[in-house]
N, C-alpha and C positions, 0 to 999 in steps of 0.2 A: 693388918696389911695396909700399906700405904695407898692413898687414893690413886686410882687408875691402874693398880696392879691386880692381877688375877691368878687364881690357882687352877690346877688341873680339875678340881672338883666342879668347876664352872663350865667345863666343856661338854657339849652333847654332840653325838654323831648319829645321823640317820642316813640310811640308804634304801632305795627301793629293792624289792625282791627281783629275781631274774624275770625278765619280760617287761620291766618298767612299771610295776604297780606295787601297791601296798608299802609305803614308807615304813621302815622298821628301825627302831632304836637299837643300836649295837654298842652304845657307850660303855656299858658295864663289862664288855668283853675285850675292849681295846686297852693294850698296855703302852704301845708306842704308835705315834702318827707322825709321818714326815711333815715338813713345813707346808703351809698354805701359801703358795707363791704365785702371784700374778706378775707376768713378765712382759715388757714391751720388746718386740723384736726389732733389732737394729740391722742396718746395712753399712758395711765399711764404706767410708767416703774420703779416705785419705788420698790426697792428690800429690803429684810430684812437687817437691819443694816444701811439703809440710814436715815439720820437725817432730810432730806427735801424731799418733793414730787418731783418727776422727771417725765418727759414726753419725748416722741419721736415723730417726725412727721410721719404720716402714708403714705404720698405721695398723699393724697387726699385733695381737697379743696372744699369749698362751699361758696355760696353767701347768705347772710341773706335775708329773705323776705322783700319786700318793702311795706310800708303802705303810701297811698297818701290821702290827703283830698283837698277839693276845693269847689267852688260854683257849685251847681247843675245847669245843663243847658240841657233842653230837647228840645230846638228849633234848635240848630246848628247840622247838620248831621255829623259834625266832633267834636262835643262836648263830654264831658265825658260820658254822658248817652249813646250816640250812640256808642262810642268806647269801654267803659268799662262795660256797663250795663248788659251784659250777660256773666256770668262766663263760663270758659272752663270746660265742665262737662263730656265729653266722652273720652275714651282712644284714639279714632281716631282723636281727635282735634289736629290740627297743632299747634306747639308752636308759640309764638309771639316774635318778637324782640323788646326788650326795650333798647333804647339808651339814656344815660344821658350825656350831654355835660356840663363841668364845665369850669371855666376860662382858657384862653389860649388853648381852644379846647381839653382839657383833657377829653377823652371819656371813659366811662365805659359801656359796652354793652354785651348782650347775650340773650339767649332764656328764655322764662317764660311762665307762665299760670296766667290768672286772676282767682282767687279762690273765691273772695268775693266782692260784691259791695252792698253798702247800701245808702239810702237817709236819711238824718237827718234834721228833722224840729225843730226849737227852737223859742220860743215866742220872738218877737221883733228882730228877726235876719233873715238874708237871708238863705234860704234852702241850705244845704251843702250835699256833697256826701263823702263817704269813700270807699276805694278800697284796697284790699289786693292782692299782686302779689307774686307768688312763682317762684323764679328762678330755672332753670334746666340746667344741662350740663355745658359747659365751658363758663366762662365769663373772660373778660380781660380789662385791662387799656390800652389804646393806645393814 
């Protein structure tokens, strides 16, 4: 592989159990993970007479929600059903730390809540799960 290029085998994914404790590696259960996106929020600043739309940074950023899919596993105590199966539903729920490590140990991590978990059965296929994770607060690349 060319220098600077990396494969899916180099990605690791860990997330805290419900309640914000015990980071658990779920890498081996995940088949798809949406993009790790850090976005600067902008405000429209187009004035009369401008020929093109203009924007200014607001000083705020956000991270897009993450969607994950993988094979359903209800036997392992550290599998996706045990770790992700109960959405974080109350205001008192502690955030979870999600840590994504890509090639050369480039890490994207921050706090989040699990907002949706589902199990999908398909004829002739293994049962899968889906999970929606809502980032909150500061995230950073390190």
